[in-house]
All heavy atoms as a GROMACS GRO file, in nm:
protein
  575
    1MET      N    1  -3.610  -4.853  -1.665
    1MET     CA    2  -3.574  -4.817  -1.801
    1MET      C    3  -3.444  -4.889  -1.839
    1MET      O    4  -3.353  -4.902  -1.759
    1MET     CB    5  -3.556  -4.666  -1.814
    1MET     CG    6  -3.511  -4.631  -1.954
    1MET     SD    7  -3.492  -4.458  -2.005
    1MET     CE    8  -3.474  -4.361  -1.865
    2TYR      N    9  -3.438  -4.934  -1.963
    2TYR     CA   10  -3.319  -4.998  -2.014
    2TYR      C   11  -3.210  -4.894  -2.041
    2TYR      O   12  -3.239  -4.781  -2.077
    2TYR     CB   13  -3.349  -5.070  -2.146
    2TYR     CG   14  -3.435  -5.192  -2.130
    2TYR    CD1   15  -3.572  -5.185  -2.150
    2TYR    CD2   16  -3.379  -5.314  -2.099
    2TYR    CE1   17  -3.652  -5.297  -2.137
    2TYR    CE2   18  -3.458  -5.427  -2.086
    2TYR     CZ   19  -3.594  -5.418  -2.105
    2TYR     OH   20  -3.673  -5.528  -2.092
    3LYS      N   21  -3.085  -4.939  -2.025
    3LYS     CA   22  -2.970  -4.857  -2.061
    3LYS      C   23  -2.883  -4.940  -2.155
    3LYS      O   24  -2.843  -5.050  -2.120
    3LYS     CB   25  -2.889  -4.818  -1.938
    3LYS     CG   26  -2.961  -4.726  -1.845
    3LYS     CD   27  -2.874  -4.686  -1.729
    3LYS     CE   28  -2.950  -4.592  -1.637
    3LYS     NZ   29  -2.865  -4.543  -1.529
    4LEU      N   30  -2.857  -4.885  -2.273
    4LEU     CA   31  -2.775  -4.955  -2.371
    4LEU      C   32  -2.641  -4.881  -2.384
    4LEU      O   33  -2.636  -4.768  -2.432
    4LEU     CB   34  -2.845  -4.960  -2.507
    4LEU     CG   35  -2.764  -5.021  -2.622
    4LEU    CD1   36  -2.726  -5.166  -2.592
    4LEU    CD2   37  -2.843  -5.011  -2.752
    5PHE      N   38  -2.536  -4.944  -2.336
    5PHE     CA   39  -2.402  -4.891  -2.351
    5PHE      C   40  -2.354  -4.937  -2.488
    5PHE      O   41  -2.355  -5.056  -2.518
    5PHE     CB   42  -2.309  -4.945  -2.242
    5PHE     CG   43  -2.346  -4.897  -2.104
    5PHE    CD1   44  -2.448  -4.956  -2.032
    5PHE    CD2   45  -2.277  -4.790  -2.048
    5PHE    CE1   46  -2.481  -4.912  -1.905
    5PHE    CE2   47  -2.310  -4.745  -1.920
    5PHE     CZ   48  -2.412  -4.805  -1.849
    6TYR      N   49  -2.312  -4.842  -2.572
    6TYR     CA   50  -2.282  -4.877  -2.711
    6TYR      C   51  -2.161  -4.799  -2.762
    6TYR      O   52  -2.115  -4.703  -2.702
    6TYR     CB   53  -2.403  -4.846  -2.800
    6TYR     CG   54  -2.416  -4.699  -2.833
    6TYR    CD1   55  -2.372  -4.651  -2.956
    6TYR    CD2   56  -2.466  -4.608  -2.740
    6TYR    CE1   57  -2.382  -4.515  -2.986
    6TYR    CE2   58  -2.475  -4.473  -2.770
    6TYR     CZ   59  -2.432  -4.427  -2.893
    6TYR     OH   60  -2.440  -4.294  -2.921
    7TYR      N   61  -2.113  -4.846  -2.876
    7TYR     CA   62  -2.016  -4.772  -2.955
    7TYR      C   63  -2.054  -4.800  -3.100
    7TYR      O   64  -2.082  -4.915  -3.136
    7TYR     CB   65  -1.873  -4.820  -2.927
    7TYR     CG   66  -1.770  -4.736  -2.998
    7TYR    CD1   67  -1.738  -4.609  -2.954
    7TYR    CD2   68  -1.706  -4.783  -3.112
    7TYR    CE1   69  -1.645  -4.530  -3.019
    7TYR    CE2   70  -1.612  -4.705  -3.179
    7TYR     CZ   71  -1.583  -4.579  -3.131
    7TYR     OH   72  -1.491  -4.501  -3.196
    8PRO      N   73  -2.059  -4.697  -3.185
    8PRO     CA   74  -2.101  -4.718  -3.325
    8PRO      C   75  -2.019  -4.829  -3.394
    8PRO      O   76  -1.899  -4.840  -3.375
    8PRO     CB   77  -2.074  -4.582  -3.390
    8PRO     CG   78  -2.082  -4.485  -3.277
    8PRO     CD   79  -2.027  -4.558  -3.158
    9ARG      N   80  -2.091  -4.910  -3.470
    9ARG     CA   81  -2.031  -5.020  -3.547
    9ARG      C   82  -1.963  -5.123  -3.458
    9ARG      O   83  -1.865  -5.185  -3.496
    9ARG     CB   84  -1.935  -4.965  -3.652
    9ARG     CG   85  -2.002  -4.866  -3.746
    9ARG     CD   86  -1.906  -4.818  -3.847
    9ARG     NE   87  -1.869  -4.934  -3.928
    9ARG     CZ   88  -1.862  -4.935  -4.059
    9ARG    NH1   89  -1.887  -4.826  -4.124
    9ARG    NH2   90  -1.828  -5.043  -4.124
   10ASN      N   91  -2.016  -5.144  -3.340
   10ASN     CA   92  -1.956  -5.238  -3.245
   10ASN      C   93  -2.064  -5.334  -3.193
   10ASN      O   94  -2.082  -5.347  -3.073
   10ASN     CB   95  -1.892  -5.162  -3.129
   10ASN     CG   96  -1.792  -5.246  -3.056
   10ASN    OD1   97  -1.679  -5.256  -3.098
   10ASN    ND2   98  -1.831  -5.308  -2.947
   11ALA      N   99  -2.137  -5.397  -3.284
   11ALA     CA  100  -2.242  -5.495  -3.250
   11ALA      C  101  -2.354  -5.436  -3.167
   11ALA      O  102  -2.424  -5.508  -3.098
   11ALA     CB  103  -2.180  -5.616  -3.179
   12SER      N  104  -2.375  -5.305  -3.173
   12SER     CA  105  -2.477  -5.240  -3.092
   12SER      C  106  -2.608  -5.218  -3.167
   12SER      O  107  -2.708  -5.183  -3.106
   12SER     CB  108  -2.426  -5.104  -3.043
   12SER     OG  109  -2.307  -5.119  -2.971
   13TRP      N  110  -2.608  -5.237  -3.296
   13TRP     CA  111  -2.726  -5.208  -3.377
   13TRP      C  112  -2.842  -5.302  -3.345
   13TRP      O  113  -2.956  -5.257  -3.332
   13TRP     CB  114  -2.689  -5.214  -3.525
   13TRP     CG  115  -2.798  -5.168  -3.616
   13TRP    CD1  116  -2.865  -5.243  -3.707
   13TRP    CD2  117  -2.854  -5.037  -3.626
   13TRP    NE1  118  -2.958  -5.168  -3.774
   13TRP    CE2  119  -2.953  -5.039  -3.724
   13TRP    CE3  120  -2.829  -4.918  -3.560
   13TRP    CZ2  121  -3.028  -4.928  -3.759
   13TRP    CZ3  122  -2.905  -4.807  -3.595
   13TRP    CH2  123  -3.002  -4.813  -3.693
   14ALA      N  124  -2.817  -5.431  -3.329
   14ALA     CA  125  -2.925  -5.528  -3.304
   14ALA      C  126  -2.999  -5.498  -3.174
   14ALA      O  127  -3.122  -5.489  -3.174
   14ALA     CB  128  -2.870  -5.670  -3.306
   15PRO      N  129  -2.930  -5.483  -3.061
   15PRO     CA  130  -3.007  -5.452  -2.940
   15PRO      C  131  -3.080  -5.318  -2.948
   15PRO      O  132  -3.190  -5.303  -2.896
   15PRO     CB  133  -2.903  -5.452  -2.827
   15PRO     CG  134  -2.770  -5.446  -2.893
   15PRO     CD  135  -2.788  -5.499  -3.031
   16HIS      N  136  -3.021  -5.221  -3.018
   16HIS     CA  137  -3.085  -5.091  -3.036
   16HIS      C  138  -3.218  -5.109  -3.111
   16HIS      O  139  -3.321  -5.054  -3.070
   16HIS     CB  140  -2.990  -4.999  -3.113
   16HIS     CG  141  -3.036  -4.858  -3.120
   16HIS    ND1  142  -2.956  -4.753  -3.086
   16HIS    CD2  143  -3.153  -4.803  -3.158
   16HIS    CE1  144  -3.022  -4.640  -3.102
   16HIS    NE2  145  -3.141  -4.668  -3.147
   17MET      N  146  -3.218  -5.185  -3.218
   17MET     CA  147  -3.338  -5.206  -3.298
   17MET      C  148  -3.443  -5.287  -3.222
   17MET      O  149  -3.563  -5.262  -3.235
   17MET     CB  150  -3.304  -5.274  -3.430
   17MET     CG  151  -3.229  -5.184  -3.526
   17MET     SD  152  -3.326  -5.042  -3.582
   17MET     CE  153  -3.274  -4.913  -3.470
   18ILE      N  154  -3.400  -5.384  -3.144
   18ILE     CA  155  -3.495  -5.464  -3.065
   18ILE      C  156  -3.565  -5.377  -2.962
   18ILE      O  157  -3.687  -5.385  -2.945
   18ILE     CB  158  -3.425  -5.584  -2.999
   18ILE    CG1  159  -3.386  -5.685  -3.106
   18ILE    CG2  160  -3.513  -5.648  -2.893
   18ILE    CD1  161  -3.297  -5.796  -3.059
   19LEU      N  162  -3.490  -5.291  -2.894
   19LEU     CA  163  -3.551  -5.200  -2.797
   19LEU      C  164  -3.651  -5.108  -2.865
   19LEU      O  165  -3.761  -5.085  -2.814
   19LEU     CB  166  -3.444  -5.118  -2.726
   19LEU     CG  167  -3.354  -5.194  -2.630
   19LEU    CD1  168  -3.234  -5.108  -2.590
   19LEU    CD2  169  -3.431  -5.238  -2.507
   20LYS      N  170  -3.614  -5.057  -2.981
   20LYS     CA  171  -3.703  -4.969  -3.057
   20LYS      C  172  -3.831  -5.043  -3.098
   20LYS      O  173  -3.940  -4.992  -3.082
   20LYS     CB  174  -3.630  -4.916  -3.179
   20LYS     CG  175  -3.695  -4.799  -3.245
   20LYS     CD  176  -3.598  -4.740  -3.346
   20LYS     CE  177  -3.633  -4.601  -3.386
   20LYS     NZ  178  -3.619  -4.500  -3.285
   21LYS      N  179  -3.817  -5.166  -3.146
   21LYS     CA  180  -3.931  -5.247  -3.189
   21LYS      C  181  -4.022  -5.282  -3.071
   21LYS      O  182  -4.145  -5.285  -3.085
   21LYS     CB  183  -3.880  -5.375  -3.256
   21LYS     CG  184  -3.988  -5.465  -3.308
   21LYS     CD  185  -4.053  -5.407  -3.430
   21LYS     CE  186  -4.148  -5.508  -3.490
   21LYS     NZ  187  -4.229  -5.452  -3.595
   22MET      N  188  -3.963  -5.306  -2.953
   22MET     CA  189  -4.042  -5.337  -2.834
   22MET      C  190  -4.121  -5.217  -2.786
   22MET      O  191  -4.220  -5.232  -2.713
   22MET     CB  192  -3.949  -5.386  -2.721
   22MET     CG  193  -3.892  -5.522  -2.744
   22MET     SD  194  -3.765  -5.571  -2.624
   22MET     CE  195  -3.837  -5.533  -2.467
   23GLY      N  196  -4.078  -5.097  -2.824
   23GLY     CA  197  -4.149  -4.976  -2.783
   23GLY      C  198  -4.127  -4.939  -2.638
   23GLY      O  199  -4.209  -4.868  -2.580
   24VAL      N  200  -4.018  -4.986  -2.580
   24VAL     CA  201  -3.988  -4.955  -2.440
   24VAL      C  202  -3.900  -4.830  -2.431
   24VAL      O  203  -3.834  -4.792  -2.527
   24VAL     CB  204  -3.918  -5.074  -2.370
   24VAL    CG1  205  -4.008  -5.196  -2.368
   24VAL    CG2  206  -3.786  -5.107  -2.437
   25GLU      N  207  -3.900  -4.770  -2.313
   25GLU     CA  208  -3.811  -4.657  -2.291
   25GLU      C  209  -3.669  -4.709  -2.272
   25GLU      O  210  -3.648  -4.810  -2.205
   25GLU     CB  211  -3.852  -4.580  -2.166
   25GLU     CG  212  -3.977  -4.498  -2.183
   25GLU     CD  213  -4.000  -4.410  -2.063
   25GLU    OE1  214  -3.903  -4.347  -2.014
   25GLU    OE2  215  -4.115  -4.407  -2.018
   26TYR      N  216  -3.574  -4.641  -2.334
   26TYR     CA  217  -3.435  -4.679  -2.315
   26TYR      C  218  -3.347  -4.556  -2.333
   26TYR      O  219  -3.385  -4.457  -2.393
   26TYR     CB  220  -3.393  -4.790  -2.411
   26TYR     CG  221  -3.396  -4.753  -2.557
   26TYR    CD1  222  -3.282  -4.709  -2.621
   26TYR    CD2  223  -3.513  -4.764  -2.630
   26TYR    CE1  224  -3.284  -4.675  -2.756
   26TYR    CE2  225  -3.517  -4.731  -2.764
   26TYR     CZ  226  -3.402  -4.686  -2.826
   26TYR     OH  227  -3.404  -4.653  -2.959
   27GLU      N  228  -3.229  -4.568  -2.275
   27GLU     CA  229  -3.129  -4.462  -2.283
   27GLU      C  230  -3.006  -4.521  -2.349
   27GLU      O  231  -2.965  -4.632  -2.316
   27GLU     CB  232  -3.095  -4.415  -2.142
   27GLU     CG  233  -2.983  -4.317  -2.131
   27GLU     CD  234  -2.948  -4.283  -1.987
   27GLU    OE1  235  -3.009  -4.338  -1.894
   27GLU    OE2  236  -2.856  -4.202  -1.970
   28THR      N  237  -2.948  -4.450  -2.443
   28THR     CA  238  -2.823  -4.494  -2.503
   28THR      C  239  -2.708  -4.417  -2.439
   28THR      O  240  -2.718  -4.296  -2.417
   28THR     CB  241  -2.821  -4.472  -2.656
   28THR    OG1  242  -2.850  -4.337  -2.685
   28THR    CG2  243  -2.921  -4.563  -2.725
   29ILE      N  244  -2.603  -4.490  -2.407
   29ILE     CA  245  -2.487  -4.432  -2.342
   29ILE      C  246  -2.363  -4.466  -2.424
   29ILE      O  247  -2.325  -4.584  -2.433
   29ILE     CB  248  -2.473  -4.485  -2.198
   29ILE    CG1  249  -2.600  -4.453  -2.118
   29ILE    CG2  250  -2.348  -4.427  -2.131
   29ILE    CD1  251  -2.614  -4.530  -1.991
   30LEU      N  252  -2.307  -4.365  -2.486
   30LEU     CA  253  -2.188  -4.386  -2.569
   30LEU      C  254  -2.072  -4.428  -2.481
   30LEU      O  255  -2.040  -4.364  -2.382
   30LEU     CB  256  -2.153  -4.258  -2.643
   30LEU     CG  257  -2.027  -4.264  -2.731
   30LEU    CD1  258  -2.044  -4.366  -2.843
   30LEU    CD2  259  -1.996  -4.127  -2.787
   31THR      N  260  -2.010  -4.540  -2.517
   31THR     CA  261  -1.891  -4.590  -2.449
   31THR      C  262  -1.777  -4.578  -2.549
   31THR      O  263  -1.768  -4.656  -2.643
   31THR     CB  264  -1.911  -4.736  -2.405
   31THR    OG1  265  -2.030  -4.744  -2.326
   31THR    CG2  266  -1.795  -4.786  -2.323
   32ASP      N  267  -1.693  -4.480  -2.530
   32ASP     CA  268  -1.591  -4.445  -2.629
   32ASP      C  269  -1.474  -4.543  -2.627
   32ASP      O  270  -1.390  -4.539  -2.536
   32ASP     CB  271  -1.543  -4.303  -2.604
   32ASP     CG  272  -1.456  -4.250  -2.716
   32ASP    OD1  273  -1.414  -4.328  -2.804
   32ASP    OD2  274  -1.428  -4.129  -2.714
   33ARG      N  275  -1.470  -4.630  -2.727
   33ARG     CA  276  -1.360  -4.728  -2.737
   33ARG      C  277  -1.226  -4.660  -2.758
   33ARG      O  278  -1.124  -4.708  -2.708
   33ARG     CB  279  -1.385  -4.825  -2.852
   33ARG     CG  280  -1.482  -4.933  -2.818
   33ARG     CD  281  -1.498  -5.031  -2.929
   33ARG     NE  282  -1.369  -5.079  -2.977
   33ARG     CZ  283  -1.351  -5.143  -3.090
   33ARG    NH1  284  -1.452  -5.166  -3.169
   33ARG    NH2  285  -1.233  -5.183  -3.127
   34LYS      N  286  -1.224  -4.551  -2.832
   34LYS     CA  287  -1.097  -4.483  -2.858
   34LYS      C  288  -1.036  -4.427  -2.731
   34LYS      O  289  -0.915  -4.418  -2.718
   34LYS     CB  290  -1.115  -4.374  -2.962
   34LYS     CG  291  -1.146  -4.429  -3.099
   34LYS     CD  292  -1.165  -4.320  -3.201
   34LYS     CE  293  -1.199  -4.383  -3.335
   34LYS     NZ  294  -1.222  -4.283  -3.437
   35ALA      N  295  -1.121  -4.390  -2.635
   35ALA     CA  296  -1.075  -4.341  -2.505
   35ALA      C  297  -1.065  -4.455  -2.404
   35ALA      O  298  -1.038  -4.432  -2.287
   35ALA     CB  299  -1.168  -4.233  -2.453
   36VAL      N  300  -1.090  -4.578  -2.448
   36VAL     CA  301  -1.084  -4.701  -2.368
   36VAL      C  302  -1.177  -4.693  -2.245
   36VAL      O  303  -1.145  -4.744  -2.139
   36VAL     CB  304  -0.938  -4.734  -2.327
   36VAL    CG1  305  -0.926  -4.877  -2.280
   36VAL    CG2  306  -0.841  -4.712  -2.442
   37GLU      N  307  -1.293  -4.629  -2.262
   37GLU     CA  308  -1.389  -4.619  -2.153
   37GLU      C  309  -1.441  -4.756  -2.107
   37GLU      O  310  -1.480  -4.771  -1.992
   37GLU     CB  311  -1.506  -4.530  -2.193
   37GLU     CG  312  -1.472  -4.385  -2.200
   37GLU     CD  313  -1.589  -4.298  -2.241
   37GLU    OE1  314  -1.700  -4.349  -2.265
   37GLU    OE2  315  -1.568  -4.176  -2.249
   38GLN      N  316  -1.442  -4.854  -2.197
   38GLN     CA  317  -1.491  -4.987  -2.160
   38GLN      C  318  -1.399  -5.058  -2.062
   38GLN      O  319  -1.434  -5.160  -2.005
   38GLN     CB  320  -1.514  -5.074  -2.285
   38GLN     CG  321  -1.390  -5.130  -2.348
   38GLN     CD  322  -1.318  -5.034  -2.441
   38GLN    OE1  323  -1.342  -4.914  -2.443
   38GLN    NE2  324  -1.227  -5.087  -2.520
   39LYS      N  325  -1.282  -5.003  -2.037
   39LYS     CA  326  -1.190  -5.061  -1.939
   39LYS      C  327  -1.184  -4.978  -1.811
   39LYS      O  328  -1.106  -5.008  -1.722
   39LYS     CB  329  -1.048  -5.073  -1.999
   39LYS     CG  330  -1.041  -5.164  -2.120
   39LYS     CD  331  -1.078  -5.307  -2.084
   39LYS     CE  332  -1.065  -5.397  -2.207
   39LYS     NZ  333  -1.099  -5.535  -2.181
   40SER      N  334  -1.270  -4.876  -1.800
   40SER     CA  335  -1.273  -4.796  -1.678
   40SER      C  336  -1.326  -4.880  -1.563
   40SER      O  337  -1.399  -4.978  -1.584
   40SER     CB  338  -1.362  -4.673  -1.698
   40SER     OG  339  -1.498  -4.712  -1.705
   41SER      N  340  -1.292  -4.844  -1.442
   41SER     CA  341  -1.337  -4.922  -1.326
   41SER      C  342  -1.490  -4.921  -1.315
   41SER      O  343  -1.550  -5.023  -1.279
   41SER     CB  344  -1.273  -4.870  -1.198
   41SER     OG  345  -1.305  -4.734  -1.178
   42GLU      N  346  -1.553  -4.810  -1.351
   42GLU     CA  347  -1.700  -4.802  -1.346
   42GLU      C  348  -1.764  -4.901  -1.444
   42GLU      O  349  -1.856  -4.974  -1.409
   42GLU     CB  350  -1.744  -4.660  -1.377
   42GLU     CG  351  -1.893  -4.640  -1.369
   42GLU     CD  352  -1.933  -4.497  -1.399
   42GLU    OE1  353  -1.852  -4.405  -1.379
   42GLU    OE2  354  -2.047  -4.478  -1.443
   43TYR      N  355  -1.714  -4.904  -1.567
   43TYR     CA  356  -1.769  -4.996  -1.667
   43TYR      C  357  -1.736  -5.141  -1.633
   43TYR      O  358  -1.820  -5.229  -1.647
   43TYR     CB  359  -1.715  -4.962  -1.807
   43TYR     CG  360  -1.790  -5.032  -1.917
   43TYR    CD1  361  -1.907  -4.979  -1.969
   43TYR    CD2  362  -1.744  -5.152  -1.970
   43TYR    CE1  363  -1.976  -5.043  -2.070
   43TYR    CE2  364  -1.812  -5.217  -2.071
   43TYR     CZ  365  -1.929  -5.162  -2.121
   43TYR     OH  366  -1.998  -5.227  -2.221
   44MET      N  367  -1.618  -5.166  -1.584
   44MET     CA  368  -1.578  -5.303  -1.550
   44MET      C  369  -1.661  -5.359  -1.435
   44MET      O  370  -1.680  -5.480  -1.426
   44MET     CB  371  -1.429  -5.309  -1.516
   44MET     CG  372  -1.338  -5.277  -1.634
   44MET     SD  373  -1.345  -5.399  -1.766
   44MET     CE  374  -1.236  -5.522  -1.699
   45ARG      N  375  -1.715  -5.274  -1.348
   45ARG     CA  376  -1.806  -5.322  -1.243
   45ARG      C  377  -1.935  -5.376  -1.306
   45ARG      O  378  -1.993  -5.472  -1.257
   45ARG     CB  379  -1.839  -5.211  -1.144
   45ARG     CG  380  -1.737  -5.194  -1.036
   45ARG     CD  381  -1.787  -5.105  -0.923
   45ARG     NE  382  -1.812  -4.968  -0.965
   45ARG     CZ  383  -1.720  -4.873  -0.974
   45ARG    NH1  384  -1.594  -4.901  -0.943
   45ARG    NH2  385  -1.752  -4.752  -1.012
   46LEU      N  386  -1.979  -5.314  -1.414
   46LEU     CA  387  -2.099  -5.360  -1.485
   46LEU      C  388  -2.069  -5.479  -1.574
   46LEU      O  389  -2.154  -5.565  -1.595
   46LEU     CB  390  -2.155  -5.247  -1.573
   46LEU     CG  391  -2.202  -5.122  -1.503
   46LEU    CD1  392  -2.236  -5.015  -1.606
   46LEU    CD2  393  -2.321  -5.152  -1.415
   47ASN      N  394  -1.949  -5.480  -1.630
   47ASN     CA  395  -1.913  -5.581  -1.729
   47ASN      C  396  -1.766  -5.616  -1.716
   47ASN      O  397  -1.681  -5.552  -1.777
   47ASN     CB  398  -1.943  -5.526  -1.869
   47ASN     CG  399  -1.916  -5.627  -1.977
   47ASN    OD1  400  -1.874  -5.738  -1.951
   47ASN    ND2  401  -1.938  -5.587  -2.101
   48PRO      N  402  -1.734  -5.717  -1.634
   48PRO     CA  403  -1.593  -5.751  -1.609
   48PRO      C  404  -1.513  -5.789  -1.734
   48PRO      O  405  -1.391  -5.783  -1.732
   48PRO     CB  406  -1.601  -5.869  -1.512
   48PRO     CG  407  -1.736  -5.860  -1.450
   48PRO     CD  408  -1.825  -5.796  -1.553
   49THR      N  409  -1.581  -5.823  -1.843
   49THR     CA  410  -1.508  -5.855  -1.966
   49THR      C  411  -1.472  -5.729  -2.044
   49THR      O  412  -1.393  -5.734  -2.138
   49THR     CB  413  -1.591  -5.948  -2.058
   49THR    OG1  414  -1.709  -5.880  -2.098
   49THR    CG2  415  -1.624  -6.078  -1.989
   50GLY      N  416  -1.534  -5.616  -2.011
   50GLY     CA  417  -1.507  -5.491  -2.081
   50GLY      C  418  -1.559  -5.487  -2.222
   50GLY      O  419  -1.509  -5.412  -2.305
   51ARG      N  420  -1.660  -5.566  -2.252
   51ARG     CA  421  -1.714  -5.571  -2.388
   51ARG      C  422  -1.826  -5.471  -2.409
   51ARG      O  423  -1.897  -5.434  -2.316
   51ARG     CB  424  -1.765  -5.711  -2.419
   51ARG     CG  425  -1.654  -5.812  -2.426
   51ARG     CD  426  -1.706  -5.944  -2.475
   51ARG     NE  427  -1.596  -6.036  -2.491
   51ARG     CZ  428  -1.609  -6.165  -2.479
   51ARG    NH1  429  -1.727  -6.219  -2.454
   51ARG    NH2  430  -1.504  -6.244  -2.495
   52ILE      N  431  -1.842  -5.430  -2.534
   52ILE     CA  432  -1.949  -5.343  -2.576
   52ILE      C  433  -2.026  -5.419  -2.685
   52ILE      O  434  -1.963  -5.479  -2.771
   52ILE     CB  435  -1.894  -5.212  -2.636
   52ILE    CG1  436  -1.797  -5.145  -2.540
   52ILE    CG2  437  -2.006  -5.117  -2.674
   52ILE    CD1  438  -1.716  -5.033  -2.604
   53PRO      N  439  -2.157  -5.420  -2.687
   53PRO     CA  440  -2.251  -5.344  -2.608
   53PRO      C  441  -2.283  -5.412  -2.475
   53PRO      O  442  -2.249  -5.529  -2.453
   53PRO     CB  443  -2.376  -5.341  -2.696
   53PRO     CG  444  -2.371  -5.471  -2.770
   53PRO     CD  445  -2.223  -5.496  -2.794
   54LYS      N  446  -2.350  -5.338  -2.391
   54LYS     CA  447  -2.398  -5.387  -2.262
   54LYS      C  448  -2.537  -5.331  -2.242
   54LYS      O  449  -2.560  -5.211  -2.262
   54LYS     CB  450  -2.305  -5.337  -2.151
   54LYS     CG  451  -2.336  -5.391  -2.015
   54LYS     CD  452  -2.295  -5.534  -2.011
   54LYS     CE  453  -2.289  -5.590  -1.871
   54LYS     NZ  454  -2.262  -5.731  -1.875
   55LEU      N  455  -2.632  -5.416  -2.207
   55LEU     CA  456  -2.771  -5.374  -2.186
   55LEU      C  457  -2.807  -5.399  -2.040
   55LEU      O  458  -2.787  -5.509  -1.989
   55LEU     CB  459  -2.865  -5.453  -2.278
   55LEU     CG  460  -3.013  -5.422  -2.266
   55LEU    CD1  461  -3.042  -5.278  -2.309
   55LEU    CD2  462  -3.094  -5.520  -2.349
   56LEU      N  463  -2.859  -5.296  -1.976
   56LEU     CA  464  -2.898  -5.306  -1.835
   56LEU      C  465  -3.043  -5.269  -1.817
   56LEU      O  466  -3.095  -5.183  -1.888
   56LEU     CB  467  -2.817  -5.208  -1.748
   56LEU     CG  468  -2.668  -5.213  -1.746
   56LEU    CD1  469  -2.615  -5.099  -1.660
   56LEU    CD2  470  -2.620  -5.345  -1.692
   57ASP      N  471  -3.107  -5.333  -1.721
   57ASP     CA  472  -3.229  -5.281  -1.662
   57ASP      C  473  -3.218  -5.309  -1.514
   57ASP      O  474  -3.111  -5.348  -1.467
   57ASP     CB  475  -3.356  -5.335  -1.728
   57ASP     CG  476  -3.400  -5.473  -1.681
   57ASP    OD1  477  -3.330  -5.536  -1.601
   57ASP    OD2  478  -3.507  -5.518  -1.724
   58GLU      N  479  -3.324  -5.292  -1.439
   58GLU     CA  480  -3.313  -5.307  -1.294
   58GLU      C  481  -3.278  -5.449  -1.249
   58GLU      O  482  -3.219  -5.469  -1.145
   58GLU     CB  483  -3.443  -5.263  -1.227
   58GLU     CG  484  -3.465  -5.115  -1.237
   58GLU     CD  485  -3.606  -5.081  -1.284
   58GLU    OE1  486  -3.692  -5.169  -1.292
   58GLU    OE2  487  -3.626  -4.964  -1.314
   59ASN      N  488  -3.315  -5.551  -1.328
   59ASN     CA  489  -3.297  -5.690  -1.286
   59ASN      C  490  -3.206  -5.772  -1.376
   59ASN      O  491  -3.181  -5.888  -1.348
   59ASN     CB  492  -3.433  -5.760  -1.282
   59ASN     CG  493  -3.528  -5.692  -1.190
   59ASN    OD1  494  -3.496  -5.667  -1.074
   59ASN    ND2  495  -3.646  -5.659  -1.239
   60LEU      N  496  -3.156  -5.715  -1.483
   60LEU     CA  497  -3.087  -5.794  -1.583
   60LEU      C  498  -2.969  -5.717  -1.641
   60LEU      O  499  -2.980  -5.598  -1.666
   60LEU     CB  500  -3.186  -5.828  -1.695
   60LEU     CG  501  -3.140  -5.914  -1.810
   60LEU    CD1  502  -3.105  -6.055  -1.763
   60LEU    CD2  503  -3.249  -5.920  -1.916
   61ILE      N  504  -2.859  -5.788  -1.661
   61ILE     CA  505  -2.742  -5.734  -1.729
   61ILE      C  506  -2.709  -5.829  -1.842
   61ILE      O  507  -2.688  -5.947  -1.819
   61ILE     CB  508  -2.620  -5.723  -1.635
   61ILE    CG1  509  -2.650  -5.633  -1.515
   61ILE    CG2  510  -2.498  -5.672  -1.711
   61ILE    CD1  511  -2.542  -5.635  -1.409
   62ILE      N  512  -2.706  -5.778  -1.966
   62ILE     CA  513  -2.674  -5.861  -2.082
   62ILE      C  514  -2.558  -5.798  -2.157
   62ILE      O  515  -2.561  -5.679  -2.186
   62ILE     CB  516  -2.793  -5.875  -2.177
   62ILE    CG1  517  -2.913  -5.935  -2.106
   62ILE    CG2  518  -2.755  -5.961  -2.299
   62ILE    CD1  519  -3.039  -5.934  -2.188
   63SER      N  520  -2.457  -5.879  -2.186
   63SER     CA  521  -2.349  -5.831  -2.272
   63SER      C  522  -2.341  -5.922  -2.392
   63SER      O  523  -2.428  -6.005  -2.415
   63SER     CB  524  -2.217  -5.824  -2.196
   63SER     OG  525  -2.173  -5.952  -2.161
   64GLU      N  526  -2.234  -5.912  -2.466
   64GLU     CA  527  -2.218  -5.984  -2.592
   64GLU      C  528  -2.253  -6.131  -2.581
   64GLU      O  529  -2.324  -6.186  -2.663
   64GLU     CB  530  -2.075  -5.968  -2.639
   64GLU     CG  531  -2.046  -6.034  -2.772
   64GLU     CD  532  -1.904  -6.014  -2.810
   64GLU    OE1  533  -1.819  -6.090  -2.763
   64GLU    OE2  534  -1.876  -5.920  -2.887
   65SER      N  535  -2.207  -6.198  -2.478
   65SER     CA  536  -2.231  -6.342  -2.470
   65SER      C  537  -2.258  -6.391  -2.329
   65SER      O  538  -2.246  -6.508  -2.300
   65SER     CB  539  -2.111  -6.418  -2.527
   65SER     OG  540  -1.996  -6.390  -2.450
   66ASP      N  541  -2.295  -6.302  -2.238
   66ASP     CA  542  -2.324  -6.348  -2.104
   66ASP      C  543  -2.450  -6.285  -2.050
   66ASP      O  544  -2.498  -6.184  -2.099
   66ASP     CB  545  -2.207  -6.319  -2.009
   66ASP     CG  546  -2.186  -6.170  -1.984
   66ASP    OD1  547  -2.282  -6.092  -1.981
   66ASP    OD2  548  -2.071  -6.132  -1.966
   67THR      N  549  -2.506  -6.348  -1.948
   67THR     CA  550  -2.625  -6.296  -1.882
   67THR      C  551  -2.607  -6.314  -1.732
   67THR      O  552  -2.560  -6.417  -1.687
   67THR     CB  553  -2.751  -6.374  -1.926
   67THR    OG1  554  -2.760  -6.368  -2.067
   67THR    CG2  555  -2.876  -6.314  -1.865
   68GLU      N  556  -2.646  -6.212  -1.655
   68GLU     CA  557  -2.644  -6.222  -1.510
   68GLU      C  558  -2.784  -6.187  -1.459
   68GLU      O  559  -2.844  -6.093  -1.505
   68GLU     CB  560  -2.544  -6.122  -1.451
   68GLU     CG  561  -2.403  -6.144  -1.497
   68GLU     CD  562  -2.311  -6.032  -1.453
   68GLU    OE1  563  -2.350  -5.955  -1.363
   68GLU    OE2  564  -2.204  -6.021  -1.511
   69PHE      N  565  -2.835  -6.265  -1.365
   69PHE     CA  566  -2.966  -6.238  -1.306
   69PHE      C  567  -2.950  -6.196  -1.163
   69PHE      O  568  -2.862  -6.231  -1.095
   69PHE     CB  569  -3.055  -6.361  -1.312
   69PHE     CG  570  -3.090  -6.400  -1.453
   69PHE    CD1  571  -3.015  -6.490  -1.525
   69PHE    CD2  572  -3.200  -6.343  -1.514
   69PHE    CE1  573  -3.048  -6.525  -1.654
   69PHE    CE2  574  -3.234  -6.377  -1.643
   69PHE     CZ  575  -3.158  -6.469  -1.713
   0.00000   0.00000   0.00000
């Protein structure tokens, strides 16, 4: 299942709509920018740049401008 780490009005709408259009199961996980959650050690392990949004599945990690396989 896909996991979309997002924060409202932070470039998260496009991946959200694509997942919805694909009809796949996904989970949205609020990443609170005001609490600086994107700089937590847990989030930085997933995304060393600390950017939001971040899309994960079992084999792929996609952030704003990078891809890891």
